[in-house]
Biopython code that builds the backbone (N, CA, C, O; Angstrom):
import numpy as np
from Bio.PDB.StructureBuilder import StructureBuilder

atoms = [
    (1, "UNK", "N", (78.452, 104.698, 105.102)),
    (1, "UNK", "CA", (79.529, 104.074, 104.673)),
    (1, "UNK", "C", (79.555, 103.981, 103.074)),
    (1, "UNK", "O", (79.008, 103.032, 102.512)),
    (2, "UNK", "N", (80.182, 104.957, 102.382)),
    (2, "UNK", "CA", (80.286, 104.564, 100.679)),
    (2, "UNK", "C", (81.346, 103.569, 100.111)),
    (2, "UNK", "O", (82.556, 103.459, 100.306)),
    (3, "UNK", "N", (80.486, 102.907, 99.364)),
    (3, "UNK", "CA", (81.024, 101.711, 98.648)),
    (3, "UNK", "C", (82.457, 102.648, 97.855)),
    (3, "UNK", "O", (82.508, 103.852, 97.605)),
    (4, "UNK", "N", (83.163, 101.927, 97.689)),
    (4, "UNK", "CA", (84.757, 101.868, 97.063)),
    (4, "UNK", "C", (84.067, 102.393, 95.411)),
    (4, "UNK", "O", (84.996, 102.706, 94.666)),
    (5, "UNK", "N", (82.772, 102.528, 94.784)),
    (5, "UNK", "CA", (82.822, 102.812, 93.805)),
    (5, "UNK", "C", (82.086, 104.221, 93.843)),
    (5, "UNK", "O", (82.049, 105.091, 92.972)),
    (6, "UNK", "N", (81.532, 104.190, 95.064)),
    (6, "UNK", "CA", (80.754, 105.806, 95.367)),
    (6, "UNK", "C", (81.801, 106.576, 95.710)),
    (6, "UNK", "O", (81.586, 107.783, 95.602)),
    (7, "UNK", "N", (82.933, 106.239, 96.112)),
    (7, "UNK", "CA", (84.328, 107.215, 96.210)),
    (7, "UNK", "C", (84.831, 107.481, 95.409)),
    (7, "UNK", "O", (85.382, 108.558, 95.181)),
    (8, "UNK", "N", (84.749, 106.277, 94.587)),
    (8, "UNK", "CA", (85.772, 106.515, 93.009)),
    (8, "UNK", "C", (84.903, 107.777, 92.460)),
    (8, "UNK", "O", (85.493, 108.805, 92.127)),
    (9, "UNK", "N", (83.642, 107.686, 92.383)),
    (9, "UNK", "CA", (82.662, 108.761, 91.474)),
    (9, "UNK", "C", (82.498, 110.089, 92.224)),
    (9, "UNK", "O", (82.011, 111.107, 91.733)),
    (10, "UNK", "N", (83.083, 109.917, 93.797)),
    (10, "UNK", "CA", (83.039, 111.295, 94.151)),
    (10, "UNK", "C", (83.781, 112.012, 93.826)),
    (10, "UNK", "O", (83.508, 113.204, 93.683)),
    (11, "UNK", "N", (85.299, 111.362, 93.543)),
    (11, "UNK", "CA", (86.983, 111.721, 93.462)),
    (11, "UNK", "C", (87.153, 111.715, 94.409)),
    (11, "UNK", "O", (87.928, 112.631, 94.683)),
    (12, "UNK", "N", (86.771, 110.967, 95.539)),
    (12, "UNK", "CA", (87.755, 110.276, 96.967)),
    (12, "UNK", "C", (88.639, 109.451, 96.890)),
    (12, "UNK", "O", (88.583, 108.630, 95.974)),
    (13, "UNK", "N", (89.711, 109.420, 97.820)),
    (13, "UNK", "CA", (90.373, 108.044, 97.701)),
    (13, "UNK", "C", (89.912, 107.161, 97.814)),
    (13, "UNK", "O", (89.007, 107.170, 98.649)),
    (14, "UNK", "N", (90.124, 106.134, 97.257)),
    (14, "UNK", "CA", (89.269, 104.465, 96.969)),
    (14, "UNK", "C", (90.275, 103.494, 96.811)),
    (14, "UNK", "O", (91.425, 103.686, 96.413)),
    (15, "UNK", "N", (89.792, 102.517, 97.127)),
    (15, "UNK", "CA", (90.754, 100.905, 97.162)),
    (15, "UNK", "C", (90.640, 100.870, 95.080)),
    (15, "UNK", "O", (89.561, 101.304, 94.677)),
    (16, "UNK", "N", (91.457, 100.492, 94.152)),
    (16, "UNK", "CA", (90.912, 100.589, 93.035)),
    (16, "UNK", "C", (91.054, 98.824, 92.832)),
    (16, "UNK", "O", (90.748, 98.297, 91.763)),
    (17, "UNK", "N", (91.595, 97.972, 94.104)),
    (17, "UNK", "CA", (91.250, 97.048, 93.208)),
    (17, "UNK", "C", (90.620, 96.214, 94.382)),
    (17, "UNK", "O", (91.167, 95.297, 94.995)),
    (18, "UNK", "N", (89.318, 96.737, 94.575)),
    (18, "UNK", "CA", (88.210, 96.437, 95.516)),
    (18, "UNK", "C", (87.396, 95.462, 94.255)),
    (18, "UNK", "O", (87.352, 95.569, 93.029)),
    (19, "UNK", "N", (86.580, 94.127, 95.591)),
    (19, "UNK", "CA", (86.127, 93.308, 94.064)),
    (19, "UNK", "C", (85.350, 93.974, 93.534)),
    (19, "UNK", "O", (85.681, 93.952, 92.348)),
    (20, "UNK", "N", (84.676, 94.449, 93.622)),
    (20, "UNK", "CA", (83.545, 95.188, 93.259)),
    (20, "UNK", "C", (84.066, 96.554, 91.713)),
    (20, "UNK", "O", (83.466, 97.038, 90.753)),
    (21, "UNK", "N", (84.934, 96.624, 92.074)),
    (21, "UNK", "CA", (85.783, 97.990, 91.115)),
    (21, "UNK", "C", (86.419, 96.947, 89.720)),
    (21, "UNK", "O", (86.370, 97.157, 88.508)),
    (22, "UNK", "N", (86.971, 95.851, 90.460)),
    (22, "UNK", "CA", (87.842, 95.109, 89.657)),
    (22, "UNK", "C", (86.616, 94.025, 88.681)),
    (22, "UNK", "O", (86.938, 93.617, 87.565)),
    (23, "UNK", "N", (85.662, 93.782, 89.113)),
    (23, "UNK", "CA", (84.687, 92.733, 88.526)),
    (23, "UNK", "C", (83.994, 93.718, 87.165)),
    (23, "UNK", "O", (83.557, 93.368, 86.068)),
    (24, "UNK", "N", (84.125, 95.028, 87.792)),
    (24, "UNK", "CA", (83.415, 95.702, 86.774)),
    (24, "UNK", "C", (84.507, 96.494, 85.785)),
    (24, "UNK", "O", (84.147, 97.389, 85.020)),
    (25, "UNK", "N", (85.775, 96.080, 85.896)),
    (25, "UNK", "CA", (86.613, 96.493, 84.860)),
    (25, "UNK", "C", (86.679, 95.405, 84.006)),
    (25, "UNK", "O", (86.987, 95.609, 82.832)),
    (26, "UNK", "N", (86.378, 93.993, 84.497)),
    (26, "UNK", "CA", (86.737, 92.983, 83.901)),
    (26, "UNK", "C", (85.398, 92.466, 82.741)),
    (26, "UNK", "O", (85.565, 91.779, 81.733)),
    (27, "UNK", "N", (83.751, 93.178, 83.380)),
    (27, "UNK", "CA", (83.430, 93.395, 82.346)),
    (27, "UNK", "C", (83.020, 93.789, 81.440)),
    (27, "UNK", "O", (82.130, 93.399, 80.685)),
    (28, "UNK", "N", (84.340, 95.494, 81.462)),
    (28, "UNK", "CA", (84.043, 96.227, 80.157)),
    (28, "UNK", "C", (84.877, 95.949, 79.690)),
    (28, "UNK", "O", (84.771, 96.534, 78.612)),
    (29, "UNK", "N", (85.996, 95.284, 79.666)),
    (29, "UNK", "CA", (86.935, 94.413, 78.940)),
    (29, "UNK", "C", (85.877, 93.610, 78.288)),
    (29, "UNK", "O", (85.342, 94.174, 77.334)),
    (30, "UNK", "N", (85.351, 92.143, 78.649)),
    (30, "UNK", "CA", (84.789, 91.795, 78.307)),
    (30, "UNK", "C", (83.403, 92.239, 77.036)),
    (30, "UNK", "O", (82.845, 91.710, 76.075)),
    (31, "UNK", "N", (83.365, 93.308, 77.672)),
    (31, "UNK", "CA", (81.777, 93.682, 76.395)),
    (31, "UNK", "C", (82.807, 94.439, 75.266)),
    (31, "UNK", "O", (82.298, 94.677, 74.171)),
    (32, "UNK", "N", (83.956, 94.755, 75.436)),
    (32, "UNK", "CA", (85.178, 96.027, 74.517)),
    (32, "UNK", "C", (85.265, 94.503, 73.575)),
    (32, "UNK", "O", (84.956, 94.487, 72.383)),
    (33, "UNK", "N", (85.773, 93.154, 74.386)),
    (33, "UNK", "CA", (86.059, 92.445, 73.179)),
    (33, "UNK", "C", (85.413, 91.779, 72.454)),
    (33, "UNK", "O", (85.894, 91.321, 71.418)),
    (34, "UNK", "N", (83.740, 91.493, 72.955)),
    (34, "UNK", "CA", (82.766, 91.127, 72.005)),
    (34, "UNK", "C", (82.384, 92.170, 71.072)),
    (34, "UNK", "O", (81.714, 91.997, 70.054)),
    (35, "UNK", "N", (82.963, 93.505, 71.585)),
    (35, "UNK", "CA", (82.144, 94.870, 69.927)),
    (35, "UNK", "C", (83.506, 94.622, 69.055)),
    (35, "UNK", "O", (83.328, 94.359, 67.865)),
    (36, "UNK", "N", (84.954, 94.688, 69.577)),
    (36, "UNK", "CA", (85.864, 94.541, 68.552)),
    (36, "UNK", "C", (86.542, 93.248, 68.000)),
    (36, "UNK", "O", (87.456, 93.396, 67.189)),
    (37, "UNK", "N", (86.235, 92.222, 68.305)),
    (37, "UNK", "CA", (86.009, 90.844, 67.567)),
    (37, "UNK", "C", (85.057, 90.306, 67.433)),
    (37, "UNK", "O", (84.582, 90.211, 66.301)),
    (38, "UNK", "N", (84.341, 89.686, 68.661)),
    (38, "UNK", "CA", (83.014, 88.995, 67.633)),
    (38, "UNK", "C", (81.850, 89.335, 67.257)),
    (38, "UNK", "O", (80.908, 88.612, 66.932)),
    (39, "UNK", "N", (81.930, 90.545, 67.308)),
    (39, "UNK", "CA", (80.770, 91.223, 66.471)),
    (39, "UNK", "C", (81.055, 91.039, 64.971)),
    (39, "UNK", "O", (82.212, 91.303, 64.644)),
    (40, "UNK", "N", (80.119, 90.588, 63.877)),
    (40, "UNK", "CA", (80.535, 91.078, 63.062)),
    (40, "UNK", "C", (80.434, 92.497, 62.180)),
    (40, "UNK", "O", (79.329, 93.039, 62.210)),
    (41, "UNK", "N", (81.357, 93.071, 61.490)),
    (41, "UNK", "CA", (80.862, 94.094, 60.845)),
    (41, "UNK", "C", (79.541, 94.813, 60.393)),
    (41, "UNK", "O", (79.165, 95.962, 60.621)),
    (42, "UNK", "N", (79.086, 94.031, 59.847)),
    (42, "UNK", "CA", (77.184, 93.962, 59.418)),
    (42, "UNK", "C", (76.067, 94.081, 60.488)),
    (42, "UNK", "O", (75.013, 94.668, 60.244)),
    (43, "UNK", "N", (76.384, 93.407, 61.876)),
    (43, "UNK", "CA", (75.747, 93.237, 62.924)),
    (43, "UNK", "C", (75.192, 94.780, 64.026)),
    (43, "UNK", "O", (74.990, 94.764, 65.240)),
    (44, "UNK", "N", (75.074, 95.928, 63.104)),
    (44, "UNK", "CA", (74.987, 96.842, 63.501)),
    (44, "UNK", "C", (73.583, 96.809, 65.168)),
    (44, "UNK", "O", (73.309, 97.685, 65.989)),
    (45, "UNK", "N", (73.275, 95.967, 65.066)),
    (45, "UNK", "CA", (72.252, 95.890, 66.386)),
    (45, "UNK", "C", (72.812, 95.343, 67.729)),
    (45, "UNK", "O", (72.585, 95.673, 68.893)),
    (46, "UNK", "N", (73.525, 94.507, 67.247)),
    (46, "UNK", "CA", (74.236, 93.940, 68.096)),
    (46, "UNK", "C", (75.640, 95.282, 68.636)),
    (46, "UNK", "O", (75.911, 95.545, 69.808)),
    (47, "UNK", "N", (75.973, 95.598, 68.015)),
    (47, "UNK", "CA", (77.044, 97.056, 68.533)),
    (47, "UNK", "C", (76.131, 98.156, 68.954)),
    (47, "UNK", "O", (76.422, 99.289, 69.336)),
    (48, "UNK", "N", (75.908, 98.047, 68.925)),
    (48, "UNK", "CA", (74.736, 99.302, 70.012)),
    (48, "UNK", "C", (74.210, 98.776, 70.827)),
    (48, "UNK", "O", (74.011, 99.595, 71.725)),
    (49, "UNK", "N", (73.797, 97.740, 71.102)),
    (49, "UNK", "CA", (73.305, 96.767, 72.257)),
    (49, "UNK", "C", (74.377, 96.923, 72.727)),
    (49, "UNK", "O", (74.387, 97.961, 73.389)),
    (50, "UNK", "N", (75.631, 96.244, 72.729)),
    (50, "UNK", "CA", (77.115, 96.088, 73.604)),
    (50, "UNK", "C", (77.133, 97.788, 73.579)),
    (50, "UNK", "O", (77.004, 98.051, 74.774)),
    (51, "UNK", "N", (77.205, 98.806, 73.007)),
    (51, "UNK", "CA", (77.848, 100.138, 73.281)),
    (51, "UNK", "C", (77.089, 100.230, 74.341)),
    (51, "UNK", "O", (77.724, 100.377, 75.385)),
    (52, "UNK", "N", (75.523, 100.183, 74.474)),
    (52, "UNK", "CA", (74.395, 100.385, 75.500)),
    (52, "UNK", "C", (74.953, 99.891, 77.018)),
    (52, "UNK", "O", (75.184, 100.470, 78.080)),
    (53, "UNK", "N", (75.028, 98.704, 76.602)),
    (53, "UNK", "CA", (75.571, 98.044, 78.050)),
    (53, "UNK", "C", (76.709, 98.651, 78.495)),
    (53, "UNK", "O", (76.557, 99.037, 79.654)),
    (54, "UNK", "N", (77.867, 98.909, 78.014)),
    (54, "UNK", "CA", (79.289, 99.382, 78.732)),
    (54, "UNK", "C", (78.512, 100.946, 78.971)),
    (54, "UNK", "O", (78.469, 101.305, 80.148)),
    (55, "UNK", "N", (77.947, 101.819, 78.018)),
    (55, "UNK", "CA", (78.327, 103.308, 79.006)),
    (55, "UNK", "C", (76.625, 103.775, 79.256)),
    (55, "UNK", "O", (76.113, 104.882, 79.422)),
    (56, "UNK", "N", (76.101, 102.523, 79.201)),
    (56, "UNK", "CA", (74.292, 102.585, 79.608)),
    (56, "UNK", "C", (74.412, 103.668, 80.663)),
    (56, "UNK", "O", (73.410, 104.070, 81.253)),
]
sb = StructureBuilder()
sb.init_structure("model")
sb.init_model(0)
sb.init_chain("A")
sb.init_seg("    ")
for serial, (resi, resn, name, xyz) in enumerate(atoms, 1):
    if name == "N":
        sb.init_residue(resn, " ", resi, " ")
    sb.init_atom(name, np.array(xyz, "f"), 0.0, 1.0, " ", f" {name:<3s}", serial, name[0])
structure = sb.get_structure()
């Protein structure tokens, strides 16, 4: 049986509010917050790390 994430990735009907997908969205929001707000403009290494974790 496919997980809701697998269904989503395959373009199938899925439950958008499954625990797994909700947790993934929250993690993405936290990474974006860190990238946009908490990282100094000159800290390119941290920005690259965050982008790689987000889109990895």
